N, C-alpha and C positions, 0 to 999 in steps of 0.2 A: 368713294370707298364704302364698302358694306358696313353696316353697323355690327358691333361685336356680338349682339344677341338680337334675334328677330323672333317675335311672337307671330305665329301663323295667322291669327285673327287680324293682325295689323296689315298683312299683305294680301289678304283675300279680297279680290275685286280690284286690286291695284293695277294701274296701267303698265304694260310692257312696251318698252321703247327701244328703237335701234340707236346706234351712236349719233345719228344726225338729229335725234329728237322726234322722229316720226313714230306715231303710235302703231304698234304691231297687233296688240290685243289686250286681254286682261287676265289676271291670274284667277283660276278657278279652284286649284288645289295644289297640294305639295305631295310628291310621290316619294316614298321611302321603301327601303328593303329591310325586312325584319331579320335581325341577327340574334341568335340564342344567348350569347354571352356578352354582347355589347349593345350599345344604344342603336336604334334604327338609323341607318345611313341614308342621307338625302340623295336621291338620284336626280331630281330635277323638278320642274314645275309643269303642271297641266295648264295650258294657256288656251283661252277661247279666242279664235280669230274670226274674221268675217264669215257669215253664213252659219254661225253657231258651231263651227267645226272646232273640236278640241284636239290640240297637238301637244307633243311632248317636247319640252325645252330642257336639254341637259344642263345640269348645274355648272359644268365647265364652260358653257356658252353664256354665262351670266357674269357681267363685270361689276355690277353694283346692285345691292338690295337695300331699299329703304322702305319705311311704312307706306309711302305714297307711290313709289315707282320701282320698277325693275328694269335695269339697263342691260341689253344683250350685246353680243358681238355683231349682231346684224344677220347672223346665220341661224335659221330655224328650219328643222325638218318638217315639211308640210304633210307628211303621212299622218293620218288620223290616229290618235292615241288608242292603244289597246293595252290592257293590264296583263301582266304575267304573274305566274305563281310566285309566292314569296314576297310580292309587293303589296303595299297598302297605301291608300290615299288618306292623308291626315284628316282633312275636313269631312270627307264623306264616310270614312270608316273608323278613324281613331277617336275623334271627339265623341264623347258620350260613353266611351268604353269604361268599364269598371276595373279599377286596379287595386291591388292589395299592397299595403306597406310592409316591407320586409321586416320591420321592427315589431310587427304584430299589433300595431295600433289601429287596425281595422281597414276599411275599404273607402274608396272615393271614386267619383266619376271625373273623367278628363273634360275640362272646359276649354283648355288651350294648351299649346305646347310651344316651347322655345327652341330655336335652332341656333347652333353655334358651330364654329370651326374648331376642330380638334388639333392636336399637335402636328398632324400630317396635312393640315389645311383642308381636310374633308369636312363638309357640313353634316352634322348629325343632330338628332333630338337630344338635347341636354337636360331639359327640365319639363315638368308638366304642372300646369295650374289646375288644381282639382277642387271639387266640392264634396265634402263629406255628407253622409245621409243626415237629414234634418232630425233634430231631437224633440222639437215641440210638436204639439197636436194642432196648432193653428195652421190653416191652409196658406197663410201668408208667410209663415216662417220658412227659412232656408238654412241648409247646413252651412257650417263654417268652411271657408276656403283656405287652401294651403298651397304653397309653391314647393315642390319636391324635386330632387334630382332624379333623373330617370333610373339611375343605378339603385335607388332606394325603393323601386317599385317592381311589382311582378303582376302579370295578367291574372285577374281573378275570374274571368269569364270562361265557362265551359262551352264547347262547341254546341251551337243551337240556342244558346241563351239570347234573350231579347236584349237589344242594345238601346240605350237612351238616344233619342234623336233631337232633343230640344236645341242643341247648338247648331245642328245641321239645318233645322227649320229656320233658325234665325238667319243663317247664311243665305237661305233660299227666299227669305221673306220679300226681298225687293225684286226678285226675278219676275219677268213677264211670263205668262202662261206657256208660251212657246219655248222660252229658255228653260223653264222649270221642267217641261216635258222632256227636252233633250238631256238635261242633267239627270233626271230620274232614270231614264232608260240606260244611261251609262253606268249606273250603280250595279254592284253585284245583286243577284236576285233576292237574297235574304235581306240585304240592306234596303233595297227598293221597296220590298213589302213592308218593312218597318216604317219607312217614311210615308208611304201611301196610307198606311193605317192611321197616321197622326195628322194628315192633312185634313182640312175641313172638307165637307161634302162639296161645297161650291168650288173650292180650289181644285179638288181632284177632278171634278166634272170639267173644269176649264182645261186641265192637263189632258184628259182623254180626248177632248175635241181637237187638240193640236197634234195628236199622234196618228200615224198610219195604221191600217187594219191589223198588220202583224203585231205591232207594239201595243195596240189597243187590247188585243186578245191576250197578250202576255200579261198585261197589267190587270185586266178585269178578272183573269183566272186566278190571280193572287188574292182576290177579295172574296169574302163570304157572300152567299146569295143575298142576305139581308142588306149588307153594306152596298153591294153592287146595285141593288134595286133603288136604294136611296140616291146614289150618285147618278144613276140614269135619269131619275126624276129631275135632277138639277140641270141636266144637259139640254141643249136645244133639241126639239123633237126630231129634226132631220138627222142630226149627228147621232142621237140615241138610236134611231132606226137603222142607220148605216152600221153601227156597231153590233146591234142585236142580230142583224141579218147574217153576220159572219159566225154567230154562235151555233153550236149543235142544237138541233130542234128541242131536245128535252130541257136543256138549260134556258133556252130562249123562252119557252112557255113558262118555266118556273119563275124567271125574272119578271116577265110581263104580268104574271099573277101577283107578284109581290109589290109591283109599282103602284103608285096612286092611280085610281081608276081613270081620271081625266087624262093624265099623262100617258098611260098605257093605251087609251083609246086613240090618241093622236098618233102614237107610234104604230099601232096596228093598221091604221088607215094608210100611213106612208109605206108600210111594208107591202101593200097591195100593188104599188106601182113599180114599174121597172126602174132601177136606179139611174139609168141613163135617159130618163124622160123628165119633163117638167114636174110631174107629180112626185117623182123620186128625189128631185133636187130641192123642192120647196120646203120651207118651214111653215108649220101651221100656226105660228104665233106672230102674224103681222100686226102693225099698229092700225086699229080700226076705229073710225069715228063716224058720227052722223053728219049730214050736211049742215046742221045747225051749230056744230061745234065752232067755237071762235078760234082765231089765230092764237090768242093767248093760251087757250086750253091745249091746242095742238102743239105749241112749242113746249109747254110743260110736260106733255106726254113724251115727246122725243128726247127730252133732256134727262129723263130718268136714268140713273146710273146703270141699272141692270140691262138696258136695251142695247143689243149689239150695234156697232157702228153702221154695218150694212143695212140693218133694218130701220135705223133711225133716219135714213135719208128721205123716206116717203111715208105719208099717212094715207091709208086706203079709206075711201068714203063709200059707205054702203047703206042700204035700207036695213031696218031691224029684221032679225036679231043680229047682234054685233059680235058673236063668237063664230069662228069658222066651223062648218060652212055657214056663211052669213045669209042675209037677205040679198036682194039683187045688187050687184056691183055697179057703182056709179062712176068712179074714176079715182085717180090718185092726186095728191097734193104734195109737191116737192118741198122739202124743208127750206131750200133757198128762196122759194117763192114766198113762203110765209113770212120771211124776214123783211120782205118789201112792203108789207101791208100793215095797217094799224091793228092793234090787239083785238079790237071789237069786230073785225071783219069775219064773216062766216066762211068756213071752208068750202061750202057748196058753191060759192062764187069763184073759187080759185082752182076748181078741179081741172086737171089736164086729161081730156078724153080723146087726145089725138093718137095715143098708142093703144092698140088693142091688147087686152090680156091674152094669155096663152091657155090652151086646153091642157089637162094633165098628161095627155099622151103625146104632146109635142116632143120631138127628139131633142137631144142636147145641142145638136148643131143648129137647130132653129132657135133655141134659147140664146145661144151665144151670138148668133147673127142679129137677132132682134136687139139685144143689149148694145152691140157694137154700132148698129145702124143708127139708133136713136140716142146714143151716148147716155145710156141709163146705168144706174148702179143696182137697180132692182126692177122686177116686173111681176105683176100679179098673175095668179093662176085661178081660173074659174071653171065651173062645171058646165054642162049643157044648158042649165037654167040660169047661167051667169051669176051663180052664187060664188062668192069668194072662198076658195079653199086654202090658199096660202100665198106666199110670196117667195120668189127666188132672188137671192142676192148674188152679186158678181163674184164674191169670194168663193161661194159654193160651186159656181160654174168653173172657176179656175182650178179648184181642188179636183173636180171631176175630169177636167181636160188634161191636167198634168199626169205624168206617169204615176202609178200607184205608190211607188217607193220614193217620190220626190223629196220627202222630208228626210229620208235616211240614205239617199242614193250614194253619197260619198262614203258614209260609214260602212255600207254593205259592199261597196266595190273595192275598198282598200284591202290590201293583203293583211293577214292577221299579224304578221311579224312586225316588230318595231325596228326601223332602220337606225342603227347607231353609227353609221358612217358619217363623215363630214357632211353637214347640212347644206341646204341650198338657200340662196338669198330669198327672203320672205316675199319680196315683191319686185317686179320688173321696174326698172327706172327708165 
Protein backbone atom coordinates (compact mmCIF):
# COMPACT_ATOMS: atom_id res chain seq x y z
CA UNK A 1 0.00 0.00 0.00
CA UNK A 2 1.30 3.46 -0.85
CA UNK A 3 2.48 5.70 1.94
CA UNK A 4 0.03 8.53 2.78
CA UNK A 5 2.59 11.22 1.89
CA UNK A 6 5.45 10.84 -0.58
CA UNK A 7 8.24 13.39 -1.05
CA UNK A 8 9.43 13.43 -4.64
CA UNK A 9 13.11 13.41 -3.68
CA UNK A 10 12.53 10.06 -1.96
CA UNK A 11 11.31 8.32 -5.14
CA UNK A 12 13.68 9.96 -7.64
CA UNK A 13 15.79 7.14 -9.07
CA UNK A 14 13.69 4.48 -7.34
CA UNK A 15 13.18 1.19 -9.15
CA UNK A 16 9.92 0.47 -10.96
CA UNK A 17 8.77 -3.14 -10.70
CA UNK A 18 5.99 -5.27 -12.14
CA UNK A 19 3.80 -7.46 -9.88
CA UNK A 20 6.21 -10.39 -10.25
CA UNK A 21 9.07 -8.31 -8.86
CA UNK A 22 10.91 -7.87 -12.16
CA UNK A 23 12.54 -4.48 -12.58
CA UNK A 24 11.02 -2.41 -15.38
CA UNK A 25 13.06 0.78 -15.05
CA UNK A 26 13.65 3.66 -12.68
CA UNK A 27 11.82 6.87 -11.82
CA UNK A 28 13.27 9.98 -13.46
CA UNK A 29 10.52 12.51 -12.77
CA UNK A 30 6.91 13.12 -11.76
CA UNK A 31 4.52 14.73 -14.24
CA UNK A 32 1.76 17.07 -13.03
CA UNK A 33 -0.79 19.28 -14.68
CA UNK A 34 -1.05 22.87 -13.44
CA UNK A 35 -4.46 23.99 -12.18
CA UNK A 36 -5.15 27.67 -11.51
CA UNK A 37 -7.29 27.34 -8.37
CA UNK A 38 -6.18 23.94 -7.08
CA UNK A 39 -2.95 22.13 -6.34
CA UNK A 40 -1.12 20.52 -9.30
CA UNK A 41 -2.62 17.15 -10.14
CA UNK A 42 -0.26 14.19 -10.55
CA UNK A 43 -0.65 12.53 -13.96
CA UNK A 44 2.03 9.89 -13.56
CA UNK A 45 5.72 9.13 -13.53
CA UNK A 46 8.40 9.51 -16.20
CA UNK A 47 10.25 6.22 -16.15
CA UNK A 48 13.58 5.41 -17.78
CA UNK A 49 13.66 1.94 -19.27
CA UNK A 50 16.41 0.10 -21.15
CA UNK A 51 18.19 2.09 -23.84
CA UNK A 52 17.74 5.36 -21.91
CA UNK A 53 14.21 5.65 -23.32
CA UNK A 54 11.84 7.66 -21.13
CA UNK A 55 8.21 6.57 -21.11
CA UNK A 56 5.10 7.78 -19.34
CA UNK A 57 3.56 5.65 -16.58
CA UNK A 58 0.02 6.73 -15.74
CA UNK A 59 -0.70 7.14 -12.05
CA UNK A 60 -3.63 4.70 -12.28
CA UNK A 61 -1.19 2.00 -13.43
CA UNK A 62 0.66 2.23 -10.10
CA UNK A 63 -0.42 -0.01 -7.25
CA UNK A 64 2.16 0.96 -4.61
CA UNK A 65 4.58 3.84 -4.03
CA UNK A 66 7.30 3.71 -1.40
CA UNK A 67 10.58 5.65 -1.10
CA UNK A 68 12.52 2.69 -2.48
CA UNK A 69 10.22 1.20 -5.09
CA UNK A 70 7.21 1.76 -7.32
CA UNK A 71 5.01 -1.23 -8.13
CA UNK A 72 2.96 -1.22 -11.34
CA UNK A 73 0.14 -3.30 -12.75
CA UNK A 74 2.66 -4.64 -15.24
CA UNK A 75 1.25 -2.58 -18.11
CA UNK A 76 3.40 0.26 -19.46
CA UNK A 77 2.93 2.20 -22.67
CA UNK A 78 6.26 1.96 -24.48
CA UNK A 79 5.78 5.13 -26.55
CA UNK A 80 8.50 7.64 -25.75
CA UNK A 81 7.34 10.39 -23.41
CA UNK A 82 6.48 13.79 -24.87
CA UNK A 83 5.34 16.70 -22.75
CA UNK A 84 2.13 18.59 -23.46
CA UNK A 85 1.11 22.15 -22.79
CA UNK A 86 -0.02 22.79 -19.23
CA UNK A 87 2.12 19.95 -17.90
CA UNK A 88 5.17 20.33 -15.68
CA UNK A 89 7.88 17.96 -14.51
CA UNK A 90 8.49 18.36 -10.78
CA UNK A 91 12.21 17.52 -10.62
CA UNK A 92 13.16 19.14 -13.91
CA UNK A 93 11.00 22.25 -13.79
CA UNK A 94 9.39 22.80 -10.39
CA UNK A 95 12.33 22.31 -7.99
CA UNK A 96 14.19 25.59 -7.67
CA UNK A 97 11.13 27.66 -8.54
CA UNK A 98 10.55 30.81 -6.49
CA UNK A 99 7.22 30.92 -4.66
CA UNK A 100 5.55 33.71 -2.66
CA UNK A 101 3.74 33.13 0.61
CA UNK A 102 0.14 34.33 0.42
CA UNK A 103 0.40 35.76 3.94
CA UNK A 104 2.96 38.29 2.70
CA UNK A 105 5.91 36.82 4.60
CA UNK A 106 8.18 36.84 1.56
CA UNK A 107 9.47 34.33 -0.97
CA UNK A 108 11.32 31.01 -0.94
CA UNK A 109 12.63 28.45 -3.43
CA UNK A 110 11.18 24.95 -3.69
CA UNK A 111 13.59 22.18 -2.69
CA UNK A 112 11.10 19.32 -2.53
CA UNK A 113 7.37 18.68 -2.80
CA UNK A 114 5.04 16.21 -1.12
CA UNK A 115 2.41 14.17 -2.93
CA UNK A 116 -0.80 13.01 -1.25
CA UNK A 117 -4.13 11.56 -2.29
CA UNK A 118 -7.11 13.88 -1.97
CA UNK A 119 -10.69 13.01 -1.08
CA UNK A 120 -11.35 11.63 -4.55
CA UNK A 121 -8.20 9.47 -4.27
CA UNK A 122 -6.36 11.52 -6.88
CA UNK A 123 -2.68 12.23 -6.22
CA UNK A 124 -1.79 15.91 -6.03
CA UNK A 125 0.96 18.21 -4.74
CA UNK A 126 -0.03 18.93 -1.16
CA UNK A 127 3.02 20.62 0.38
CA UNK A 128 6.33 22.15 -0.56
CA UNK A 129 9.61 22.11 1.32
CA UNK A 130 11.16 25.53 0.72
CA UNK A 131 14.26 27.50 1.58
CA UNK A 132 14.02 31.22 2.26
CA UNK A 133 16.71 33.65 1.01
CA UNK A 134 19.78 33.71 3.26
CA UNK A 135 20.08 36.65 5.62
CA UNK A 136 23.78 36.44 6.57
CA UNK A 137 26.74 37.66 4.53
CA UNK A 138 28.80 34.52 5.07
CA UNK A 139 29.13 32.37 1.93
CA UNK A 140 28.47 29.32 4.13
CA UNK A 141 25.16 30.59 5.51
CA UNK A 142 21.89 29.28 4.12
CA UNK A 143 18.34 30.50 4.44
CA UNK A 144 15.84 28.94 6.81
CA UNK A 145 13.69 26.06 5.58
CA UNK A 146 9.95 25.78 5.92
CA UNK A 147 7.28 23.23 5.04
CA UNK A 148 4.18 24.94 3.64
CA UNK A 149 0.85 23.82 2.24
CA UNK A 150 0.61 24.35 -1.49
CA UNK A 151 -2.58 26.36 -0.98
CA UNK A 152 -0.52 28.90 1.02
CA UNK A 153 1.81 29.59 -1.93
CA UNK A 154 1.64 31.40 -5.23
CA UNK A 155 4.12 31.55 -8.10
CA UNK A 156 6.52 34.49 -7.75
CA UNK A 157 8.33 34.04 -11.05
CA UNK A 158 7.58 36.12 -14.11
CA UNK A 159 7.97 34.61 -17.59
CA UNK A 160 11.64 34.60 -18.56
CA UNK A 161 12.98 34.72 -14.99
CA UNK A 162 16.01 32.51 -14.36
CA UNK A 163 15.21 29.52 -12.18
CA UNK A 164 17.49 28.00 -9.56
CA UNK A 165 18.90 24.64 -10.72
CA UNK A 166 20.79 23.49 -7.62
CA UNK A 167 18.31 20.73 -6.74
CA UNK A 168 18.19 19.51 -10.32
CA UNK A 169 21.99 19.39 -10.46
CA UNK A 170 21.98 17.28 -7.30
CA UNK A 171 19.53 14.88 -8.96
CA UNK A 172 21.80 14.70 -12.01
CA UNK A 173 25.08 14.38 -10.08
CA UNK A 174 25.21 10.58 -10.25
CA UNK A 175 24.25 10.39 -13.92
CA UNK A 176 26.77 9.07 -16.40
CA UNK A 177 27.56 11.49 -19.22
CA UNK A 178 25.37 9.64 -21.73
CA UNK A 179 22.42 9.58 -19.31
CA UNK A 180 22.86 13.25 -18.48
CA UNK A 181 22.98 14.10 -22.18
CA UNK A 182 19.69 12.31 -22.75
CA UNK A 183 18.06 13.95 -19.72
CA UNK A 184 19.31 17.40 -20.70
CA UNK A 185 17.92 17.24 -24.22
CA UNK A 186 14.52 16.17 -22.86
CA UNK A 187 14.23 19.45 -20.92
CA UNK A 188 12.43 22.51 -22.25
CA UNK A 189 14.84 24.83 -24.06
CA UNK A 190 14.89 27.50 -21.33
CA UNK A 191 15.47 24.98 -18.54
CA UNK A 192 18.12 23.19 -20.60
CA UNK A 193 20.01 26.45 -20.99
CA UNK A 194 19.85 27.12 -17.25
CA UNK A 195 21.21 23.66 -16.42
CA UNK A 196 23.95 23.84 -19.05
CA UNK A 197 25.04 27.23 -17.73
CA UNK A 198 25.55 25.72 -14.27
CA UNK A 199 27.35 22.53 -15.28
CA UNK A 200 31.12 22.53 -14.95
CA UNK A 201 33.08 22.94 -18.18
CA UNK A 202 34.34 19.35 -18.01
CA UNK A 203 30.88 17.93 -17.34
CA UNK A 204 29.32 19.90 -20.19
CA UNK A 205 32.13 18.81 -22.51
CA UNK A 206 31.40 15.16 -21.63
CA UNK A 207 27.70 15.75 -22.37
CA UNK A 208 28.42 17.28 -25.78
CA UNK A 209 30.60 14.30 -26.69
CA UNK A 210 27.61 12.00 -26.09
CA UNK A 211 25.18 13.91 -28.32
CA UNK A 212 24.44 13.58 -32.02
CA UNK A 213 25.16 16.48 -34.41
CA UNK A 214 21.67 17.98 -34.26
CA UNK A 215 21.53 18.02 -30.46
CA UNK A 216 25.13 19.27 -30.25
CA UNK A 217 24.21 22.29 -32.34
CA UNK A 218 21.06 22.88 -30.30
CA UNK A 219 23.07 22.96 -27.08
CA UNK A 220 26.16 24.82 -28.31
CA UNK A 221 23.92 27.55 -29.76
CA UNK A 222 22.53 28.19 -26.28
CA UNK A 223 26.03 29.02 -24.99
CA UNK A 224 27.87 32.29 -25.32
CA UNK A 225 30.92 32.29 -27.59
CA UNK A 226 33.28 32.57 -24.60
CA UNK A 227 31.70 29.64 -22.73
CA UNK A 228 31.44 27.52 -25.88
CA UNK A 229 35.16 28.00 -26.59
CA UNK A 230 36.12 26.93 -23.07
CA UNK A 231 33.94 23.82 -23.29
CA UNK A 232 35.39 22.92 -26.69
CA UNK A 233 38.86 23.15 -25.12
CA UNK A 234 37.80 20.44 -22.65
CA UNK A 235 36.49 18.07 -25.33
CA UNK A 236 38.54 15.41 -27.08
CA UNK A 237 39.99 17.06 -30.22
CA UNK A 238 38.23 14.70 -32.63
CA UNK A 239 34.86 15.29 -30.96
CA UNK A 240 35.44 19.05 -30.92
CA UNK A 241 36.37 18.97 -34.61
CA UNK A 242 33.22 17.01 -35.49
CA UNK A 243 31.08 19.56 -33.66
CA UNK A 244 32.81 22.64 -35.08
CA UNK A 245 32.56 21.23 -38.61
CA UNK A 246 28.75 21.50 -38.37
CA UNK A 247 28.80 25.18 -37.36
CA UNK A 248 28.36 28.06 -39.77
CA UNK A 249 31.73 29.34 -40.98
CA UNK A 250 31.62 32.71 -39.15
CA UNK A 251 30.97 31.16 -35.73
CA UNK A 252 33.42 28.34 -36.44
CA UNK A 253 36.23 30.83 -36.94
CA UNK A 254 35.09 32.89 -33.96
CA UNK A 255 35.25 29.88 -31.64
CA UNK A 256 38.57 28.64 -33.00
CA UNK A 257 39.99 32.10 -32.34
CA UNK A 258 38.74 32.01 -28.74
CA UNK A 259 40.01 28.50 -27.99
CA UNK A 260 43.40 27.82 -26.44
CA UNK A 261 45.97 27.96 -29.28
CA UNK A 262 47.19 24.38 -28.76
CA UNK A 263 43.66 22.95 -28.74
CA UNK A 264 42.61 25.06 -31.71
CA UNK A 265 45.67 23.87 -33.66
CA UNK A 266 44.69 20.22 -33.13
CA UNK A 267 41.12 20.90 -34.22
CA UNK A 268 42.22 22.81 -37.33
CA UNK A 269 44.45 19.89 -38.31
CA UNK A 270 41.60 17.42 -37.94
CA UNK A 271 39.27 19.63 -39.99
CA UNK A 272 41.61 19.19 -42.96
CA UNK A 273 40.71 15.52 -43.25
CA UNK A 274 37.56 13.97 -44.62
CA UNK A 275 35.44 12.84 -41.63
CA UNK A 276 35.13 9.33 -43.11
CA UNK A 277 38.89 8.73 -43.22
CA UNK A 278 41.44 7.69 -40.62
CA UNK A 279 42.56 11.32 -40.26
CA UNK A 280 39.00 12.48 -39.60
CA UNK A 281 38.37 9.71 -37.05
CA UNK A 282 41.58 9.95 -35.04
CA UNK A 283 42.23 11.81 -31.82
CA UNK A 284 45.43 13.83 -31.65
CA UNK A 285 45.98 12.96 -27.98
CA UNK A 286 47.28 9.36 -27.88
CA UNK A 287 49.47 8.12 -25.04
CA UNK A 288 53.08 8.53 -26.23
CA UNK A 289 56.26 7.25 -24.57
CA UNK A 290 59.89 6.67 -25.42
CA UNK A 291 61.38 3.18 -25.74
CA UNK A 292 63.18 3.72 -22.40
CA UNK A 293 59.94 4.21 -20.48
CA UNK A 294 59.43 1.49 -17.87
CA UNK A 295 56.35 -0.66 -17.44
CA UNK A 296 55.70 1.06 -14.10
CA UNK A 297 55.69 4.47 -15.80
CA UNK A 298 53.50 3.18 -18.62
CA UNK A 299 50.93 1.77 -16.22
CA UNK A 300 50.89 5.04 -14.27
CA UNK A 301 50.20 6.86 -17.54
CA UNK A 302 47.24 4.72 -18.60
CA UNK A 303 45.72 4.77 -15.11
CA UNK A 304 45.21 8.54 -15.07
CA UNK A 305 41.55 9.30 -14.48
CA UNK A 306 41.18 11.75 -17.38
CA UNK A 307 42.36 9.22 -20.00
CA UNK A 308 39.40 7.85 -22.02
CA UNK A 309 39.05 4.03 -21.78
CA UNK A 310 39.60 3.51 -25.51
CA UNK A 311 42.83 5.49 -25.48
CA UNK A 312 44.12 3.78 -22.34
CA UNK A 313 44.32 0.36 -23.96
CA UNK A 314 47.59 1.10 -25.78
CA UNK A 315 50.73 3.21 -25.44
CA UNK A 316 52.49 4.42 -28.59
CA UNK A 317 56.28 4.30 -28.65
CA UNK A 318 58.04 6.88 -30.84
CA UNK A 319 61.29 8.74 -31.21
CA UNK A 320 61.38 12.35 -29.98
CA UNK A 321 59.56 14.73 -30.10
CA UNK A 322 56.72 13.11 -28.17
CA UNK A 323 53.85 15.47 -29.09
CA UNK A 324 51.84 14.68 -32.23
CA UNK A 325 53.07 14.87 -34.91
CA UNK A 326 55.90 12.99 -33.22
CA UNK A 327 59.24 11.62 -34.26
CA UNK A 328 59.34 8.31 -36.13
CA UNK A 329 56.72 5.81 -35.00
CA UNK A 330 58.17 2.61 -33.47
CA UNK A 331 55.11 0.60 -32.44
CA UNK A 332 52.47 0.12 -29.77
CA UNK A 333 52.47 -1.61 -26.39
CA UNK A 334 49.18 -3.10 -25.24
CA UNK A 335 48.06 -2.43 -21.68
CA UNK A 336 47.42 -6.13 -21.10
CA UNK A 337 50.98 -7.02 -22.12
CA UNK A 338 52.42 -4.51 -19.66
CA UNK A 339 50.64 -6.35 -16.87
CA UNK A 340 52.65 -9.50 -17.63
CA UNK A 341 56.10 -7.95 -17.18
CA UNK A 342 58.02 -6.61 -14.18
CA UNK A 343 57.77 -2.87 -13.41
CA UNK A 344 61.39 -2.27 -14.46
CA UNK A 345 60.96 -3.70 -17.98
CA UNK A 346 61.46 -1.16 -20.79
CA UNK A 347 58.54 -0.61 -23.18
CA UNK A 348 60.91 -0.77 -26.16
CA UNK A 349 61.24 -4.53 -25.57
CA UNK A 350 57.45 -5.03 -25.52
CA UNK A 351 56.56 -3.22 -28.73
CA UNK A 352 54.04 -4.92 -31.02
CA UNK A 353 55.20 -4.10 -34.55
CA UNK A 354 53.13 -6.75 -36.31
CA UNK A 355 50.26 -4.38 -37.17
CA UNK A 356 51.01 -1.58 -39.59
CA UNK A 357 49.66 1.88 -38.73
CA UNK A 358 47.25 3.52 -41.16
CA UNK A 359 47.73 6.61 -43.32
CA UNK A 360 45.38 9.56 -42.66
CA UNK A 361 43.58 9.09 -45.99
CA UNK A 362 42.63 5.45 -45.29
CA UNK A 363 38.83 5.07 -45.71
CA UNK A 364 36.67 4.13 -42.75
CA UNK A 365 36.01 0.67 -44.23
CA UNK A 366 39.74 -0.09 -44.12
CA UNK A 367 39.95 1.19 -40.54
CA UNK A 368 37.07 -1.05 -39.42
CA UNK A 369 38.46 -4.05 -41.31
CA UNK A 370 41.91 -3.65 -39.72
CA UNK A 371 40.49 -3.37 -36.19
CA UNK A 372 38.31 -6.45 -36.72
CA UNK A 373 41.01 -8.55 -38.42
CA UNK A 374 43.58 -8.05 -35.67
CA UNK A 375 41.14 -7.82 -32.72
CA UNK A 376 42.29 -4.29 -31.87
CA UNK A 377 40.60 -1.62 -29.81
CA UNK A 378 42.75 1.16 -31.33
CA UNK A 379 45.14 1.74 -34.21
CA UNK A 380 47.74 4.48 -34.82
CA UNK A 381 47.72 6.90 -37.75
CA UNK A 382 51.03 8.08 -39.28
CA UNK A 383 52.05 10.42 -42.08
CA UNK A 384 54.31 9.68 -45.06
CA UNK A 385 57.39 10.07 -42.82
CA UNK A 386 55.97 7.61 -40.24
CA UNK A 387 55.44 10.38 -37.74
CA UNK A 388 52.58 9.57 -35.35
CA UNK A 389 49.60 11.88 -35.99
CA UNK A 390 47.03 10.30 -33.72
CA UNK A 391 45.14 7.16 -32.82
CA UNK A 392 41.72 5.79 -33.74
CA UNK A 393 39.68 4.02 -31.06
CA UNK A 394 36.96 1.48 -31.79
CA UNK A 395 34.22 3.61 -30.22
CA UNK A 396 34.87 6.37 -32.76
CA UNK A 397 34.61 3.85 -35.59
CA UNK A 398 31.30 2.54 -34.25
CA UNK A 399 30.01 6.08 -33.88
CA UNK A 400 30.86 6.78 -37.53
CA UNK A 401 29.41 3.52 -38.88
CA UNK A 402 26.08 3.74 -37.06
CA UNK A 403 23.29 5.93 -38.49
CA UNK A 404 23.78 9.61 -37.65
CA UNK A 405 20.71 9.66 -35.39
CA UNK A 406 21.46 6.40 -33.55
CA UNK A 407 21.44 8.15 -30.17
CA UNK A 408 17.98 9.59 -30.67
CA UNK A 409 16.44 7.32 -33.29
CA UNK A 410 13.54 6.13 -31.13
CA UNK A 411 12.87 9.66 -29.85
CA UNK A 412 12.68 11.07 -33.38
CA UNK A 413 10.69 8.20 -34.84
CA UNK A 414 7.95 8.16 -32.21
CA UNK A 415 4.74 9.99 -32.90
CA UNK A 416 4.45 13.20 -30.88
CA UNK A 417 1.15 12.29 -29.27
CA UNK A 418 1.04 10.34 -26.02
CA UNK A 419 -1.05 7.22 -26.18
CA UNK A 420 -3.34 7.12 -23.16
CA UNK A 421 -5.16 3.99 -24.23
CA UNK A 422 -4.62 0.78 -22.23
CA UNK A 423 -0.92 0.01 -22.27
CA UNK A 424 0.96 -3.01 -23.46
CA UNK A 425 2.98 -5.42 -21.44
CA UNK A 426 6.47 -3.98 -20.88
CA UNK A 427 8.33 -7.11 -22.01
CA UNK A 428 7.58 -10.32 -23.80
CA UNK A 429 7.62 -13.39 -21.60
